[in-house]
SEKESE-401473 format. One record per residue: x, y, z of N, C-alpha, C in turn; chain. Coordinates in nm, 4 decimals. Atoms other than C-alpha are relative to their C-alpha. Example, Ala and Ser with C-alpha at 12.3 -4.5 7.8 and 13.67 -1.06 7.14 Angstrom:
BEGIN
[[0.0890,-0.1190,0.0000],[1.2300,-0.4500,0.7800],[0.0900,0.1200,0.0000],'A'];
[[-0.0820,-0.1190,-0.0060],[1.3670,-0.1060,0.7140],[-0.0770,0.1090,0.0730],'A'];
This chain:
BEGIN
[[0.0842,-0.1169,0.0000],[0.0000,0.0000,0.0000],[0.0889,0.1234,0.0000],'A'];
[[-0.0833,-0.1196,0.0102],[0.1380,0.3439,-0.0902],[-0.0143,0.0874,0.1235],'A'];
[[0.0030,-0.0919,-0.1135],[0.2220,0.6102,0.1671],[-0.1205,0.0930,-0.0111],'A'];
[[0.1145,-0.0884,0.0218],[-0.0479,0.8325,0.0102],[-0.1287,-0.0629,0.0530],'A'];
[[0.1217,0.0681,-0.0456],[-0.3137,0.5712,0.0924],[-0.0020,-0.0146,0.1523],'A'];
[[-0.0039,0.0200,-0.1443],[-0.1967,0.5034,0.4480],[0.0178,0.1302,0.0766],'A'];
[[-0.0251,-0.1293,-0.0635],[-0.0878,0.8590,0.5279],[-0.0292,0.1093,-0.1022],'A'];
[[0.0307,-0.1055,0.0977],[-0.2685,1.1260,0.3265],[0.0845,0.1241,0.0248],'A'];
[[-0.0743,-0.1248,-0.0127],[-0.0943,1.4558,0.2603],[-0.0925,0.1170,0.0304],'A'];
[[0.0951,-0.1072,-0.0258],[-0.4129,1.6597,0.2935],[-0.1358,-0.0572,0.0363],'A'];
[[0.1366,0.0345,-0.0365],[-0.7639,1.6527,0.4311],[-0.0939,0.0809,-0.0880],'A'];
[[0.0964,-0.0681,0.0855],[-1.0617,1.7389,0.2136],[-0.0683,0.1131,0.0753],'A'];
[[0.0703,-0.1143,-0.0584],[-1.2494,2.0622,0.2724],[-0.1277,-0.0465,0.0675],'A'];
[[0.1281,0.0317,-0.0642],[-1.5377,2.0436,0.5170],[-0.1152,0.0373,-0.0941],'A'];
[[0.1170,-0.0279,0.0844],[-1.8802,2.0389,0.3512],[-0.0731,0.1228,0.0509],'A'];
[[0.0832,-0.1127,-0.0383],[-2.1158,2.3340,0.3519],[0.0477,0.1306,-0.0589],'A'];
[[-0.0300,-0.1313,0.0561],[-2.1270,2.6939,0.2398],[0.0753,0.0901,0.0980],'A'];
[[-0.0721,-0.0754,-0.1023],[-1.9845,2.8264,0.5672],[0.0784,-0.1004,0.0843],'A'];
[[-0.0853,0.0892,-0.0794],[-1.6915,2.6581,0.7399],[0.0530,0.0761,0.1205],'A'];
[[-0.0592,-0.0626,-0.1181],[-1.6261,2.7656,1.0982],[0.1475,-0.0425,0.0130],'A'];
[[-0.1424,0.0283,-0.0184],[-1.2498,2.7910,1.1501],[0.0231,-0.0066,0.1504],'A'];
[[0.0018,0.0225,-0.1442],[-1.2217,2.6399,1.4958],[0.1318,-0.0568,0.0514],'A'];
[[-0.1148,0.0625,-0.0644],[-0.9565,2.5330,1.7402],[-0.0065,-0.1512,-0.0138],'A'];
[[0.0144,0.1452,0.0174],[-1.0973,2.1799,1.7090],[0.0474,-0.0428,-0.1382],'A'];
[[-0.0410,0.0316,0.1370],[-1.0446,2.1826,1.3306],[0.1521,-0.0029,-0.0104],'A'];
[[-0.1456,-0.0043,0.0118],[-0.6814,2.2891,1.3570],[0.0672,-0.0927,0.1007],'A'];
[[-0.0555,0.0949,-0.0973],[-0.6228,2.0751,1.6672],[0.0103,-0.1401,-0.0584],'A'];
[[-0.0038,0.1317,0.0673],[-0.7150,1.7609,1.4708],[0.1088,-0.0022,-0.1079],'A'];
[[-0.1011,-0.0088,0.1052],[-0.4928,1.8778,1.1848],[0.1412,-0.0085,0.0587],'A'];
[[-0.1318,0.0054,-0.0646],[-0.1947,1.9370,1.4148],[0.0307,-0.1406,0.0495],'A'];
[[-0.0195,0.1380,-0.0472],[-0.2436,1.5908,1.5694],[0.0377,-0.0910,-0.1159],'A'];
[[-0.0328,0.0840,0.1159],[-0.2398,1.4329,1.2232],[0.1402,0.0296,-0.0522],'A'];
[[-0.1352,-0.0329,0.0481],[0.0774,1.6213,1.1297],[0.1069,-0.0665,0.0858],'A'];
[[-0.0970,0.0656,-0.0893],[0.2529,1.4711,1.4335],[0.0202,-0.1462,-0.0363],'A'];
[[-0.0069,0.1424,0.0340],[0.1802,1.1198,1.3026],[0.0328,-0.0243,-0.1468],'A'];
[[-0.0293,0.0131,0.1426],[0.2509,1.1890,0.9359],[0.1488,-0.0244,-0.0221],'A'];
[[-0.1420,0.0188,0.0317],[0.5780,1.0530,0.7944],[0.0639,0.1277,-0.0570],'A'];
[[-0.0502,-0.1254,0.0568],[0.6114,1.3918,0.6166],[0.0158,0.1087,0.1065],'A'];
[[-0.0017,-0.0963,-0.1098],[0.5711,1.5751,0.9506],[-0.0770,0.1274,-0.0354],'A'];
[[0.0885,-0.1110,0.0324],[0.3057,1.7995,0.7969],[-0.1281,-0.0526,-0.0625],'A'];
[[0.1304,0.0375,0.0533],[-0.0575,1.7934,0.6881],[-0.0754,0.1273,-0.0381],'A'];
[[0.0826,-0.1115,0.0471],[-0.2847,2.0256,0.4891],[-0.1464,-0.0247,0.0320],'A'];
[[0.1465,0.0020,-0.0099],[-0.6474,2.1056,0.5648],[-0.0504,0.0962,-0.1061],'A'];
[[0.0537,-0.0845,0.1062],[-0.8063,2.2298,0.2437],[-0.1259,0.0702,0.0488],'A'];
[[0.1243,-0.0719,-0.0215],[-1.0747,2.4937,0.2699],[-0.0742,0.0207,-0.1318],'A'];
[[0.0613,-0.0109,0.1321],[-1.1360,2.5279,-0.1053],[-0.0648,-0.1339,-0.0358],'A'];
[[0.0806,0.1202,0.0256],[-1.3969,2.2797,-0.2284],[0.0408,-0.0754,-0.1256],'A'];
[[-0.0327,0.0605,0.1284],[-1.2461,2.2082,-0.5712],[0.1417,0.0367,-0.0408],'A'];
[[-0.1331,-0.0304,0.0532],[-0.9043,2.1846,-0.7366],[-0.0069,0.1102,-0.1046],'A'];
[[0.0183,-0.1035,0.1011],[-1.0474,2.4195,-1.0005],[-0.0296,0.1376,0.0592],'A'];
[[0.0305,-0.1284,-0.0643],[-1.1188,2.6952,-0.7460],[0.1053,0.1045,-0.0385],'A'];
[[-0.0939,-0.1060,0.0396],[-0.9629,3.0302,-0.8392],[0.0904,0.0437,0.1149],'A'];
[[-0.0837,-0.0292,-0.1173],[-0.8314,3.0781,-0.4838],[0.0062,-0.1256,0.0867],'A'];
[[-0.0200,0.1168,-0.0853],[-0.6862,2.7919,-0.2820],[0.0412,0.0481,0.1381],'A'];
[[-0.0238,-0.0392,-0.1377],[-0.7017,2.8416,0.0926],[0.0149,-0.1260,0.0823],'A'];
[[-0.0248,0.1214,-0.0781],[-0.5653,2.5961,0.3436],[0.0796,0.0326,0.1256],'A'];
[[-0.0894,0.0001,-0.1146],[-0.4101,2.5405,0.6826],[0.1070,-0.1039,-0.0272],'A'];
[[-0.1106,0.0923,0.0128],[-0.0697,2.3749,0.6826],[0.0582,-0.0184,0.1399],'A'];
[[-0.0532,0.0325,-0.1320],[0.0269,2.2045,1.0101],[0.1347,-0.0688,-0.0199],'A'];
[[-0.1361,0.0503,0.0235],[0.4005,2.1377,1.0324],[0.0737,-0.0236,0.1303],'A'];
[[-0.0870,0.0328,-0.1122],[0.6482,1.9829,1.2688],[0.1451,0.0214,-0.0420],'A'];
[[-0.1417,-0.0121,0.0351],[1.0241,2.0516,1.2853],[0.0506,-0.1289,-0.0653],'A'];
[[-0.0557,0.1148,0.0719],[1.2144,1.8260,1.0474],[-0.0713,-0.0294,-0.1305],'A'];
[[0.0643,0.0206,0.1294],[0.9643,1.8401,0.7621],[0.0834,0.0699,-0.1070],'A'];
[[-0.0763,-0.0567,0.1118],[1.1215,1.9106,0.4246],[-0.0984,0.0492,-0.1054],'A'];
[[0.0792,-0.0603,0.1060],[0.9394,2.1504,0.1947],[0.0987,0.0349,-0.1106],'A'];
[[-0.0943,-0.0218,0.1093],[1.1201,2.1400,-0.1385],[0.0017,0.1475,-0.0406],'A'];
[[-0.0030,-0.1329,0.0586],[1.2435,2.4781,-0.2582],[-0.0752,-0.0029,-0.1333],'A'];
[[0.0856,-0.0015,0.1188],[1.0033,2.5802,-0.5328],[-0.0441,0.1425,-0.0299],'A'];
[[0.0694,-0.1235,0.0346],[0.8270,2.8609,-0.7125],[-0.1240,-0.0382,-0.0797],'A'];
[[0.1272,0.0240,0.0688],[0.4887,2.8968,-0.8797],[-0.0048,0.0907,-0.1226],'A'];
[[-0.0209,-0.0894,0.1134],[0.5864,3.0452,-1.2159],[-0.0867,-0.0319,-0.1205],'A'];
[[0.0693,0.0357,0.1237],[0.4005,2.8516,-1.4848],[-0.1135,-0.0976,0.0277],'A'];
[[0.0421,-0.1395,0.0112],[0.1224,2.9419,-1.4541],[0.0368,0.0785,0.1257],'A'];
[[-0.0408,-0.0878,-0.1094],[0.2135,3.2392,-1.2367],[-0.1054,-0.0001,0.1106],'A'];
[[0.0896,0.0036,-0.1149],[0.0633,3.2090,-0.8868],[0.0649,0.0718,0.1179],'A'];
[[-0.0425,-0.0655,-0.1236],[0.1030,3.4506,-0.5978],[-0.0348,-0.0910,0.1168],'A'];
[[0.0250,0.0822,-0.1186],[0.1153,3.2935,-0.2519],[0.0155,0.0867,0.1245],'A'];
[[-0.0064,-0.0710,-0.1267],[0.0414,3.4414,0.0901],[0.0061,-0.1027,0.1124],'A'];
[[-0.0220,0.0933,-0.1104],[0.1615,3.2665,0.4068],[-0.0067,0.0791,0.1306],'A'];
[[0.0142,-0.0637,-0.1308],[0.0489,3.3698,0.7577],[0.0228,-0.1045,0.1080],'A'];
[[-0.0264,0.0937,-0.1085],[0.1881,3.1973,1.0674],[-0.0996,0.0286,0.1125],'A'];
[[0.1043,-0.0127,-0.1019],[-0.0949,3.1375,1.3147],[0.0489,-0.0453,0.1377],'A'];
[[-0.0548,0.0525,-0.1259],[0.1003,2.9427,1.5812],[0.1382,-0.0566,-0.0294],'A'];
[[-0.1342,0.0541,0.0171],[0.4574,2.8310,1.6359],[0.0953,0.1044,-0.0543],'A'];
[[-0.1047,-0.0863,0.0535],[0.7510,2.9760,1.4479],[0.0542,-0.0633,-0.1271],'A'];
[[-0.0438,0.0538,0.1280],[0.8754,2.9411,1.0934],[0.1027,0.0931,-0.0630],'A'];
[[-0.0991,-0.0751,0.0755],[1.1721,3.0491,0.8860],[-0.0381,-0.0085,-0.1471],'A'];
[[0.0245,-0.0072,0.1439],[1.0868,3.1630,0.5322],[0.1341,0.0272,-0.0658],'A'];
[[-0.1298,-0.0124,0.0650],[1.3855,3.1257,0.2989],[-0.0208,0.0265,-0.1484],'A'];
[[0.0034,-0.0338,0.1424],[1.4254,3.2916,-0.0410],[0.1357,-0.0346,-0.0605],'A'];
[[-0.1217,0.0435,0.0684],[1.6787,3.1543,-0.2911],[0.0232,0.0809,-0.1272],'A'];
[[-0.0323,-0.0508,0.1328],[1.8599,3.2945,-0.5913],[-0.0350,-0.1108,-0.0995],'A'];
[[0.0332,0.1005,0.1023],[1.7910,3.1173,-0.9202],[0.0992,-0.1152,-0.0039],'A'];
[[-0.0991,0.1084,0.0013],[2.1131,2.9167,-0.8769],[0.0117,-0.0729,0.1344],'A'];
[[0.0075,0.0803,-0.1215],[2.0237,2.7902,-0.5284],[0.0686,0.0562,0.1222],'A'];
[[-0.0602,-0.0628,-0.1180],[2.2079,3.0278,-0.2970],[-0.1108,0.0612,0.0852],'A'];
[[0.0972,-0.0639,-0.0882],[2.0202,3.1541,0.0072],[0.0143,0.1510,-0.0159],'A'];
[[-0.0007,-0.1455,0.0196],[1.9273,3.5141,-0.0756],[-0.0293,0.0703,0.1315],'A'];
[[0.0318,-0.0546,-0.1309],[1.7660,3.5919,0.2588],[-0.0993,-0.0907,0.0698],'A'];
[[0.0958,0.0766,-0.0794],[1.5495,3.4556,0.5341],[-0.0758,0.0966,0.0886],'A'];
[[0.0847,-0.0831,-0.0844],[1.2663,3.5957,0.7419],[-0.0606,-0.0899,0.1070],'A'];
[[0.0616,0.0728,-0.1104],[1.1592,3.4727,1.0847],[-0.1449,0.0455,0.0102],'A'];
[[0.1424,-0.0295,-0.0062],[0.7791,3.4516,1.0950],[-0.0571,-0.0577,0.1286],'A'];
[[0.0606,0.0433,-0.1262],[0.5987,3.4366,1.4298],[-0.1259,0.0821,0.0250],'A'];
[[0.1209,-0.0756,-0.0317],[0.2458,3.5302,1.5321],[0.0270,0.0957,0.1163],'A'];
[[-0.0142,-0.0958,-0.1088],[0.2180,3.8341,1.7554],[0.1270,0.0819,-0.0053],'A'];
[[-0.1224,-0.0785,0.0154],[0.5429,3.9838,1.6247],[-0.0165,0.0918,-0.1202],'A'];
[[0.0033,-0.0925,0.1131],[0.6212,4.2504,1.3682],[-0.0184,-0.0743,-0.1327],'A'];
[[0.0072,0.0736,0.1262],[0.6619,3.9889,1.0932],[-0.0640,-0.1360,0.0246],'A'];
[[0.0768,0.1231,-0.0229],[0.3971,3.7159,1.0999],[-0.0377,-0.0719,-0.1288],'A'];
[[0.0322,0.0646,0.1264],[0.3703,3.6337,0.7305],[0.0763,0.0633,-0.1137],'A'];
[[-0.0613,-0.0523,0.1218],[0.4902,3.6904,0.3763],[-0.0980,-0.0157,-0.1160],'A'];
[[0.0703,0.0113,0.1267],[0.3380,3.7502,0.0357],[0.1082,-0.0196,-0.1052],'A'];
[[-0.1089,0.0435,0.0876],[0.5456,3.5803,-0.2355],[-0.0411,0.0106,-0.1467],'A'];
[[0.0236,-0.0109,0.1443],[0.5641,3.6678,-0.6052],[0.0280,-0.1349,-0.0672],'A'];
[[-0.0131,0.1302,0.0659],[0.5430,3.3769,-0.8529],[0.1420,-0.0416,-0.0363],'A'];
[[-0.1339,0.0350,0.0494],[0.9077,3.3960,-0.9724],[0.1014,-0.0312,0.1105],'A'];
[[-0.0930,0.0150,-0.1124],[1.0624,3.3591,-0.6237],[0.0127,-0.1462,0.0436],'A'];
[[-0.0260,0.1321,-0.0577],[1.2232,3.0267,-0.5313],[0.0009,0.0160,0.1510],'A'];
[[0.0108,-0.0129,-0.1453],[1.1419,2.9680,-0.1651],[-0.0293,-0.1345,0.0646],'A'];
[[0.0412,0.1127,-0.0835],[1.0911,2.7191,0.1134],[-0.0302,0.0581,0.1374],'A'];
[[0.0183,-0.0407,-0.1384],[0.9918,2.7341,0.4761],[0.0277,-0.1174,0.0907],'A'];
[[-0.0451,0.0988,-0.0970],[1.1158,2.5547,0.7827],[-0.0660,0.0304,0.1342],'A'];
[[0.0566,-0.0231,-0.1328],[0.9081,2.5175,1.1005],[0.1083,-0.0169,0.1065],'A'];
[[-0.1005,0.0027,-0.1054],[1.1177,2.5907,1.4088],[-0.0545,-0.0530,0.1317],'A'];
[[0.0633,0.0471,-0.1228],[0.8682,2.4907,1.6781],[-0.1015,-0.1087,-0.0329],'A'];
[[0.1066,0.0987,0.0203],[0.6396,2.1896,1.7183],[-0.1345,0.0700,-0.0172],'A'];
[[0.1364,-0.0481,0.0225],[0.2823,2.2447,1.6022],[-0.0042,0.1398,-0.0605],'A'];
[[0.0075,-0.1253,0.0753],[0.3576,2.5337,1.3693],[-0.1188,-0.0086,-0.0946],'A'];
[[0.1221,-0.0034,0.0803],[0.0322,2.6295,1.1998],[0.0038,0.1216,-0.0910],'A'];
[[-0.0073,-0.1039,0.1015],[0.0217,2.8297,0.8785],[-0.1315,0.0039,-0.0766],'A'];
[[0.1111,-0.0167,0.0933],[-0.2654,2.9696,0.6749],[0.0598,0.0441,-0.1322],'A'];
[[-0.0517,-0.0312,0.1327],[-0.1886,2.9727,0.3033],[-0.1142,0.0346,-0.0930],'A'];
[[0.0935,-0.0327,0.1068],[-0.3701,3.1324,0.0145],[0.0816,0.0121,-0.1282],'A'];
[[-0.0740,0.0034,0.1260],[-0.2581,3.0713,-0.3427],[-0.1006,0.0012,-0.1143],'A'];
[[0.0840,-0.0013,0.1184],[-0.4045,3.1331,-0.6855],[-0.0240,-0.1426,-0.0489],'A'];
[[0.0336,0.1285,0.0594],[-0.5838,2.8307,-0.8346],[-0.0044,0.0140,-0.1510],'A'];
[[0.0284,0.1347,-0.0473],[-0.6567,2.6084,-1.0084],[0.1277,-0.0779,0.0290],'A'];
[[-0.1134,0.0850,-0.0364],[-0.4322,2.3248,-0.8863],[0.0152,-0.1128,-0.1016],'A'];
[[-0.0368,0.1155,0.0816],[-0.2574,2.0758,-1.1136],[0.1327,-0.0513,0.0552],'A'];
[[-0.1220,0.0566,-0.0589],[0.0023,1.8414,-0.9617],[0.1195,0.0158,-0.0941],'A'];
[[-0.1091,-0.0072,0.0979],[0.2073,1.8587,-1.2833],[0.0605,0.1402,-0.0107],'A'];
[[-0.0493,-0.1359,0.0225],[0.2375,2.2396,-1.2892],[-0.0007,0.0881,0.1247],'A'];
[[0.0142,-0.0850,-0.1187],[0.1770,2.3619,-0.9326],[0.1325,0.0576,0.0456],'A'];
[[-0.1296,-0.0444,-0.0514],[0.5407,2.3826,-0.8292],[0.1079,-0.0274,-0.1039],'A'];
[[-0.1211,0.0218,0.0767],[0.8587,2.4306,-1.0245],[0.1109,-0.0226,0.1012],'A'];
[[-0.1087,0.0336,-0.0916],[1.1311,2.2531,-0.8279],[0.1301,0.0051,-0.0803],'A'];
[[-0.1238,-0.0132,0.0766],[1.4816,2.3534,-0.9425],[0.0870,-0.1246,0.0091],'A'];
[[-0.0902,0.1158,0.0033],[1.7482,2.0987,-1.0319],[0.0897,-0.0071,0.1238],'A'];
[[-0.0901,-0.0010,-0.1150],[1.9597,2.2062,-0.7322],[-0.0674,-0.0435,0.1296],'A'];
[[0.0716,0.0385,-0.1229],[1.6902,2.1077,-0.4801],[-0.0394,-0.1475,-0.0059],'A'];
[[0.0417,0.1402,-0.0027],[1.6441,1.7437,-0.3805],[-0.1521,-0.0124,0.0055],'A'];
[[0.1438,0.0269,-0.0045],[1.2979,1.5983,-0.4263],[-0.0354,-0.0587,0.1357],'A'];
[[0.0484,0.0536,-0.1263],[1.0932,1.5162,-0.1198],[0.0007,-0.1527,-0.0053],'A'];
[[-0.0005,0.1459,-0.0087],[1.1343,1.1566,-0.0056],[0.1248,-0.0667,-0.0542],'A'];
[[-0.1241,0.0581,0.0504],[1.4762,1.1096,-0.1659],[0.1047,-0.0030,0.1115],'A'];
[[-0.1044,0.0060,-0.1033],[1.7877,1.0165,0.0353],[0.0752,0.1321,0.0167],'A'];
[[-0.0731,-0.1269,-0.0054],[1.9357,1.3606,-0.0459],[-0.0752,0.1090,0.0767],'A'];
[[0.0827,-0.1064,-0.0583],[1.6473,1.5589,0.1095],[0.0420,0.0367,0.1417],'A'];
[[-0.0326,-0.0308,-0.1391],[1.7369,1.5281,0.4790],[0.1375,0.0648,0.0144],'A'];
[[-0.1305,-0.0677,-0.0099],[2.1105,1.6076,0.4378],[-0.0043,0.1433,-0.0560],'A'];
[[0.0128,-0.1344,0.0572],[2.0161,1.9064,0.2184],[-0.0618,0.0943,0.1023],'A'];
[[0.0668,-0.0819,-0.1019],[1.7794,2.0392,0.4869],[0.0972,0.0329,0.1136],'A'];
[[-0.0954,-0.0222,-0.1089],[2.0454,1.9942,0.7573],[0.1118,0.0970,-0.0402],'A'];
[[-0.1054,-0.0907,0.0470],[2.3140,2.1678,0.5492],[-0.0526,0.1420,-0.0140],'A'];
[[0.0602,-0.1324,0.0123],[2.0781,2.4562,0.4763],[-0.0128,0.0649,0.1378],'A'];
[[0.0126,-0.0535,-0.1354],[2.0079,2.4979,0.8485],[0.1360,0.0354,0.0598],'A'];
[[-0.1355,-0.0316,-0.0475],[2.3812,2.4825,0.9281],[0.0507,0.1288,-0.0621],'A'];
[[-0.0439,-0.1218,0.0683],[2.4501,2.7519,0.6677],[-0.0699,0.1217,0.0589],'A'];
[[0.0734,-0.1116,-0.0604],[2.1794,2.9729,0.8174],[0.0511,0.0301,0.1404],'A'];
[[-0.0543,-0.0197,-0.1342],[2.3163,2.9189,1.1685],[0.1366,0.0674,-0.0065],'A'];
[[-0.1323,-0.0605,0.0156],[2.6700,3.0045,1.0525],[-0.0136,0.1470,-0.0393],'A'];
[[0.0232,-0.1383,0.0411],[2.5384,3.3206,0.8836],[-0.0464,0.0835,0.1196],'A'];
[[0.0498,-0.0714,-0.1182],[2.3512,3.4212,1.2011],[0.1131,0.0242,0.0996],'A'];
[[-0.1146,-0.0160,-0.0908],[2.6648,3.3616,1.4132],[0.0962,0.1071,-0.0505],'A'];
[[-0.0897,-0.1004,0.0577],[2.8764,3.5684,1.1734],[-0.0580,0.1401,0.0163],'A'];
[[0.0643,-0.1306,-0.0173],[2.6236,3.8528,1.1863],[0.0065,0.0449,0.1458],'A'];
[[-0.0084,-0.0334,-0.1428],[2.6186,3.8380,1.5684],[0.1419,0.0430,0.0369],'A'];
[[-0.1397,-0.0362,-0.0264],[2.9997,3.8483,1.5792],[0.0332,0.1366,-0.0585],'A'];
[[-0.0249,-0.1306,0.0621],[3.0024,4.1466,1.3416],[-0.0602,0.1112,0.0849],'A'];
[[0.0637,-0.0986,-0.0872],[2.7602,4.3344,1.5670],[0.0826,0.0174,0.1270],'A'];
[[-0.0816,-0.0037,-0.1226],[2.9712,4.2446,1.8713],[0.1296,0.0783,-0.0258],'A'];
[[-0.1237,-0.0701,0.0340],[3.2884,4.3660,1.6976],[-0.0265,0.1487,-0.0214],'A'];
[[0.0370,-0.1393,0.0234],[3.1114,4.6853,1.5934],[-0.0177,0.0756,0.1317],'A'];
[[0.0199,-0.0600,-0.1323],[3.0244,4.7508,1.9578],[0.1287,-0.0006,0.0824],'A'];
[[-0.1274,0.0062,-0.0707],[3.3846,4.6905,2.0561],[0.0040,-0.1113,0.1032],'A'];
[[-0.0009,0.1144,-0.0892],[3.3158,4.3584,2.2226],[-0.0840,0.0192,0.1251],'A'];
[[0.0860,-0.0212,-0.1165],[3.0646,4.5066,2.4677],[-0.1071,-0.1072,0.0083],'A'];
[[0.1059,0.0990,-0.0129],[2.8196,4.2559,2.6090],[-0.1355,0.0631,-0.0336],'A'];
[[0.1365,-0.0451,0.0297],[2.4543,4.2790,2.5020],[-0.0647,0.0545,0.1253],'A'];
[[0.0697,-0.0572,-0.1144],[2.2391,4.4938,2.7264],[-0.1466,-0.0087,-0.0177],'A'];
């Protein structure tokens, strides 16, 4: 039996014309993400793959690998709002270098991002039970939804986990270098 059959990647949209967005709904989703081999689970809110706007909750656990991708053909904007937990949004250059990263946390100055179609990006949950609300232009087609570059390993391959770990190490090294530069700029004074 395939992993898709035993462990779905998403839950169908609730029925009805009005869907209450409840703590129970997202609580069940977070619980399922904890048991998913992918360490994440989607709760669709859009009723059809042909919908012009796709809205969903994405429940993620640390260690999940979201392949770097963009939504260029057809062009699709994407908005990501962090509802709970903490997530690092990472933007890449076209050749796979990390261009920048943004820490997204609810209740802080930066709690989400709006991403243009041509931007290669990924996101990494930093805390257990990170919950994200996503909105993306529809319709959805598995063949064209994401453009994954050649430099990014595909999900489920042996290269995916080492790639994720190396990316996190590079980000940590960059953060340490920036902290050291600030410290040197202050003349070695301790933080106050």
